[in-house]
C-alpha positions as CSV (number, residue, x, y, z in Angstrom):
1,X,-28.8,-24.8,4.1
2,X,-28.0,-27.9,2.1
3,X,-24.4,-28.4,1.1
4,X,-25.1,-28.3,-2.6
5,X,-26.8,-24.9,-2.4
6,X,-24.6,-22.1,-3.3
7,X,-25.1,-18.5,-2.3
8,X,-25.7,-16.0,-5.1
9,X,-22.7,-13.8,-6.0
10,X,-22.6,-11.0,-8.6
11,X,-19.1,-10.5,-10.1
12,X,-18.6,-7.0,-11.5
13,X,-16.0,-7.6,-14.2
14,X,-14.2,-4.5,-15.2
15,X,-13.4,-3.5,-18.8
16,X,-10.8,-2.6,-19.9
17,X,-8.6,-4.9,-17.8
18,X,-5.5,-6.9,-18.2
19,X,-2.9,-6.5,-21.0
20,X,-2.4,-3.2,-22.6
21,X,-0.8,-2.6,-26.0
22,X,2.6,-1.9,-24.6
23,X,2.6,-5.1,-22.6
24,X,1.3,-7.1,-25.5
25,X,4.1,-5.7,-27.7
26,X,6.8,-6.4,-25.2
27,X,5.8,-10.1,-24.8
28,X,5.5,-10.4,-28.5
29,X,9.0,-9.1,-29.0
30,X,10.4,-11.9,-26.8
31,X,8.4,-14.6,-28.4
32,X,9.3,-13.4,-31.9
33,X,13.0,-13.2,-31.0
34,X,12.9,-16.7,-29.6
35,X,11.3,-18.0,-32.9
36,X,13.8,-16.1,-35.1
37,X,17.0,-16.5,-33.3
38,X,16.4,-19.5,-31.0
39,X,17.1,-19.9,-27.3
40,X,18.5,-18.3,-25.3
41,X,17.1,-14.8,-25.6
42,X,18.2,-12.7,-22.6
43,X,15.8,-10.2,-21.1
44,X,17.1,-7.5,-18.9
45,X,14.7,-7.2,-15.9
46,X,11.2,-8.8,-15.9
47,X,9.8,-8.0,-19.4
48,X,6.6,-7.1,-17.6
49,X,5.7,-7.4,-13.9
50,X,3.9,-10.8,-13.9
51,X,5.2,-14.1,-12.7
52,X,2.9,-16.2,-15.0
53,X,4.2,-14.3,-18.1
54,X,7.9,-14.5,-16.9
55,X,7.6,-18.3,-16.2
56,X,5.9,-18.9,-19.5
57,X,8.7,-17.1,-21.4
58,X,11.4,-19.0,-19.4
59,X,9.8,-22.3,-20.5
60,X,10.2,-21.1,-24.1
61,X,13.9,-20.3,-23.6
62,X,14.1,-16.7,-22.3
63,X,16.7,-16.0,-19.6
64,X,16.0,-13.1,-17.3
65,X,18.9,-11.0,-16.0
66,X,19.3,-7.8,-14.1
67,X,22.5,-6.5,-15.7
68,X,24.2,-7.1,-19.1
69,X,27.4,-8.4,-17.5
70,X,25.4,-11.5,-16.5
71,X,25.3,-12.7,-20.1
72,X,28.0,-15.4,-20.4
73,X,30.8,-15.0,-23.0
74,X,29.6,-18.0,-24.9
75,X,26.2,-16.3,-25.5
76,X,27.4,-12.9,-26.5
77,X,25.7,-13.4,-29.9
78,X,22.3,-14.0,-28.3
79,X,19.8,-11.2,-28.5
80,X,19.0,-9.2,-25.3
81,X,15.6,-7.5,-24.8
82,X,15.1,-4.4,-22.7
83,X,11.8,-4.5,-20.7
84,X,8.7,-2.5,-21.3
85,X,9.5,-0.2,-18.4
86,X,12.3,1.5,-20.2
87,X,16.0,1.8,-19.4
88,X,18.5,4.6,-18.7
89,X,20.6,5.7,-21.7
90,X,23.6,4.0,-20.1
91,X,22.1,0.6,-20.8
92,X,22.0,0.6,-24.6
93,X,25.4,2.4,-24.5
94,X,26.7,-0.5,-22.4
95,X,25.2,-3.0,-24.8
96,X,26.9,-1.3,-27.8
97,X,30.2,-1.3,-25.9
98,X,29.8,-5.1,-25.3
99,X,28.9,-5.6,-29.0
100,X,25.5,-7.1,-28.0
101,X,22.5,-7.2,-30.3
102,X,19.6,-5.7,-28.4
103,X,15.9,-5.2,-29.0
104,X,14.3,-2.4,-27.0
105,X,10.8,-3.4,-25.8
106,X,10.2,-0.1,-24.0
107,X,6.5,0.8,-24.2
108,X,6.1,3.6,-26.8
109,X,4.1,5.6,-24.2
110,X,7.1,5.4,-21.8
111,X,9.4,6.5,-24.6
112,X,7.1,9.5,-25.1
113,X,7.7,10.5,-21.5
114,X,11.4,10.2,-22.0
115,X,11.1,12.6,-25.0
116,X,9.0,15.0,-23.0
117,X,11.6,15.1,-20.2
118,X,14.4,15.7,-22.7
119,X,12.3,18.4,-24.4
120,X,11.9,20.2,-21.0
121,X,15.7,20.0,-20.5
122,X,16.4,21.3,-24.0
123,X,14.2,24.3,-23.3
124,X,16.3,25.1,-20.2
125,X,13.9,23.7,-17.6
126,X,14.8,21.7,-14.5
127,X,12.7,18.5,-14.9
128,X,10.4,17.3,-12.1
129,X,9.5,13.6,-12.4
130,X,6.3,12.6,-10.5
131,X,6.7,8.9,-9.6
132,X,7.8,6.2,-7.2
133,X,11.4,5.9,-6.3
134,X,13.0,2.6,-7.3
135,X,10.4,1.7,-9.9
136,X,12.1,0.6,-13.2
137,X,10.2,3.2,-15.2
138,X,11.4,6.0,-12.9
139,X,15.0,4.7,-13.1
140,X,14.7,4.7,-16.9
141,X,13.2,8.1,-17.2
142,X,15.7,9.7,-14.8
143,X,18.5,8.0,-16.7
144,X,17.6,9.9,-19.9
145,X,19.1,13.1,-18.3
146,X,22.3,14.0,-16.6
147,X,22.5,13.7,-12.8
148,X,21.1,16.9,-11.3
149,X,18.9,17.8,-14.2
150,X,15.9,15.9,-12.8
151,X,14.3,15.7,-9.4
152,X,11.8,13.0,-8.2
153,X,8.6,14.1,-6.5
154,X,6.6,11.3,-4.9
155,X,4.0,13.1,-2.7
156,X,2.2,16.4,-2.2
157,X,4.4,17.0,0.9
158,X,7.5,16.7,-1.3
159,X,5.9,19.0,-3.8
160,X,5.3,21.6,-1.1
161,X,8.9,21.3,0.3
162,X,10.9,21.0,-2.9
163,X,13.6,23.6,-3.4
164,X,14.4,24.1,-7.1
165,X,17.6,25.5,-8.5
166,X,17.7,29.3,-8.2
167,X,15.6,31.1,-10.8
168,X,14.9,27.9,-12.7
169,X,12.1,27.3,-15.0
170,X,10.5,23.9,-14.2
171,X,8.9,21.2,-16.4
172,X,7.2,18.2,-15.1
173,X,6.5,14.7,-16.4
174,X,4.9,11.7,-14.7
175,X,5.4,7.9,-14.4
176,X,2.8,6.4,-16.7
177,X,1.2,4.1,-14.1
178,X,0.3,6.5,-11.3
179,X,-3.1,7.1,-9.6
180,X,-4.8,9.8,-11.6
181,X,-6.2,11.5,-8.5
182,X,-2.9,11.4,-6.5
183,X,-1.0,12.8,-9.4
184,X,-3.5,15.6,-9.9
185,X,-3.0,16.6,-6.2
186,X,0.8,16.7,-6.6
187,X,0.5,18.8,-9.8
188,X,-1.9,21.2,-8.1
189,X,0.6,21.6,-5.2
190,X,3.4,22.4,-7.7
191,X,1.2,24.8,-9.6
192,X,0.2,26.6,-6.4
193,X,3.9,27.1,-5.5
194,X,5.5,27.8,-8.9
195,X,2.8,29.2,-11.1
196,X,4.0,30.3,-14.5
197,X,7.5,28.9,-13.8
198,X,6.0,25.4,-14.0
199,X,5.4,23.9,-17.5
200,X,3.3,20.9,-18.3
201,X,4.4,18.2,-20.8
202,X,3.3,18.5,-24.3
203,X,0.9,15.6,-23.8
204,X,-0.5,13.6,-20.9
205,X,2.1,11.4,-19.3
206,X,-0.2,8.9,-17.5
207,X,-1.0,6.4,-20.2
208,X,-4.5,5.6,-21.6
209,X,-4.4,2.1,-20.1
210,X,-3.8,3.2,-16.6
211,X,-6.6,5.8,-16.8
212,X,-9.0,3.4,-18.4
213,X,-8.5,0.7,-15.9
214,X,-8.9,3.1,-13.0
215,X,-12.1,4.5,-14.5
216,X,-13.5,1.0,-14.8
217,X,-12.6,0.2,-11.2
218,X,-14.3,3.4,-10.0
219,X,-17.5,2.3,-11.8
220,X,-17.5,-1.2,-10.3
221,X,-16.3,-0.6,-6.8
222,X,-19.2,1.2,-5.1
223,X,-21.1,-1.3,-2.9
224,X,-18.7,-4.2,-3.6
225,X,-18.1,-6.4,-0.6
226,X,-14.7,-7.4,-1.9
227,X,-12.6,-6.2,-4.9
228,X,-9.9,-8.3,-6.3
229,X,-7.2,-7.0,-8.6
230,X,-5.1,-9.5,-10.5
231,X,-1.5,-8.3,-10.5
232,X,2.0,-8.6,-9.1
233,X,3.1,-6.9,-5.9
234,X,5.8,-5.0,-7.9
235,X,3.3,-3.8,-10.5
236,X,2.6,-0.1,-9.9
237,X,-0.5,0.1,-12.0
238,X,-2.0,-3.0,-10.3
239,X,-1.3,-1.6,-6.8
240,X,-2.9,1.7,-7.8
241,X,-6.1,-0.2,-8.8
242,X,-6.4,-1.6,-5.3
243,X,-6.2,1.9,-3.9
244,X,-8.7,3.2,-6.4
245,X,-11.2,0.4,-5.5
246,X,-11.0,1.2,-1.8
247,X,-11.4,5.0,-2.4
248,X,-14.3,4.4,-4.7
249,X,-16.4,2.4,-2.2
250,X,-15.3,-1.2,-2.1
251,X,-15.5,-2.5,1.5
252,X,-12.2,-4.3,1.0
253,X,-9.7,-4.6,-1.9
254,X,-6.9,-7.2,-2.4
255,X,-4.1,-7.8,-4.9
256,X,-3.7,-11.4,-5.9
257,X,-1.5,-13.1,-8.5
258,X,-3.4,-16.3,-8.9
259,X,-6.7,-17.9,-7.6
260,X,-4.5,-19.9,-5.1
261,X,-3.7,-16.6,-3.3
262,X,-7.3,-15.8,-2.5
263,X,-7.8,-16.0,1.3
264,X,-11.0,-18.0,1.1
265,X,-11.3,-18.2,4.9
266,X,-11.4,-14.4,5.0
267,X,-13.8,-13.8,2.0
268,X,-16.8,-14.2,4.3
269,X,-20.4,-13.6,3.4
270,X,-20.2,-11.5,0.2
271,X,-22.8,-10.8,-2.5
272,X,-20.9,-8.5,-4.8
273,X,-17.3,-9.0,-6.0
274,X,-15.4,-6.5,-8.1
275,X,-12.8,-7.9,-10.4
276,X,-10.1,-6.3,-12.5
277,X,-6.6,-7.0,-13.7
278,X,-3.5,-4.8,-14.0
279,X,-2.0,-4.0,-17.4
280,X,0.5,-6.9,-17.1
281,X,-1.9,-9.6,-15.9
282,X,-3.1,-12.1,-18.5
283,X,-6.8,-12.9,-19.0
284,X,-6.3,-16.6,-18.3
285,X,-5.8,-15.7,-14.6
286,X,-9.0,-13.7,-14.5
287,X,-10.8,-16.7,-16.0
288,X,-9.2,-18.9,-13.3
289,X,-10.4,-16.7,-10.5
290,X,-14.0,-16.6,-11.9
291,X,-14.0,-20.4,-12.1
292,X,-12.8,-20.6,-8.5
293,X,-15.7,-18.5,-7.4
294,X,-18.2,-20.5,-9.5
295,X,-17.1,-23.6,-7.5
296,X,-18.2,-21.9,-4.3
297,X,-21.0,-19.5,-5.3
298,X,-23.9,-19.2,-7.7
299,X,-22.2,-16.6,-9.9
300,X,-23.7,-14.0,-12.2
301,X,-21.2,-11.9,-14.1
302,X,-22.0,-8.3,-14.9
303,X,-19.7,-6.2,-17.1
304,X,-18.5,-2.8,-15.9
305,X,-17.2,-1.4,-19.2
306,X,-16.2,2.2,-19.4
307,X,-14.0,2.3,-22.5
308,X,-13.0,0.3,-25.6
309,X,-9.3,-0.1,-26.4
310,X,-8.1,-0.7,-29.9
311,X,-4.5,0.5,-29.6
312,X,-1.7,-1.6,-31.1
313,X,2.0,-0.9,-31.2
314,X,4.1,-2.6,-33.9
315,X,7.3,-4.5,-33.1
316,X,10.6,-3.4,-34.6
317,X,11.5,-4.1,-38.2
318,X,14.2,-6.7,-37.4
319,X,11.6,-9.3,-36.3
320,X,8.5,-8.4,-38.3
321,X,9.1,-11.2,-40.8
322,X,8.4,-13.9,-38.2
323,X,5.0,-15.5,-38.1
324,X,3.4,-16.6,-34.9
325,X,1.3,-19.7,-34.5
326,X,-2.2,-19.6,-33.0
327,X,-0.7,-20.9,-29.8
328,X,1.9,-18.2,-29.8
329,X,-0.7,-15.5,-30.2
330,X,-2.8,-17.0,-27.4
331,X,0.2,-16.7,-25.1
332,X,1.0,-13.2,-26.3
333,X,-2.5,-12.0,-25.7
334,X,-2.8,-13.7,-22.3
335,X,-5.5,-16.2,-23.1
336,X,-3.3,-19.3,-22.3
């Protein structure tokens, strides 16, 4: 074959993909705070799990910290933003004690889970949180309740072996970014064991964006020789998309943060590529990856769209009076 001849490749591009409304809002809060108050603006934990976004905000003047005590005394008047994943109640309490001005960028759908957990507790139920140990969202949700009032369940096996407090009514909630199928299996195991003693949350805990992105991957994965998910290794929803792609029929699925991470020497002879992005991955990286494949293949892009998303979450009143430029908005929505 002549060197200039490229083999045909169909890219099945999932929709929805990439930024969700909660991520968009969180990034917007940091950008608005920087424009209104100036640099530095401190951000506790990564605002969202994406290196490109974090580095872009650092270039604008955001400073990322893990704990509030890291803010130097000379910057005590600077705003501090809490990440989209949510924080334990102790964090805003600590901020108030230190006289810090904070903006809480917790995703409203994560806040909804917090309220559901607290509702279970108010009704006298021991709370079961289905999620992954150590994830910031799980730490934040468990931190809404007193120690001992909530138990973490990660697997079906743990659901089958969990010993609740004697005679306790139980109420469950879930992390918002879990595998829909895995979570359903854990809930079935709990229902089989505890029956009417187990109470569901008032509304679905897994968020719409997680469900929609998993549904699109399920539609695109069958018959794919390779499936790429754009996302960070510490992004729960992105890692779940890799698992969903493999279960749904992709021969192989990989998580990559940039086109530079694609193992081209291992891609091999492929004719169908699935492509999606986790809820914290900007669209500009999806474009970058498609461009990289176009350099190597004769690419045809097919859309695998399973839902339309129109959700928006407003920012807090304190920064609504700030106007963003077109360049600001391009960064916020992930297109540059």
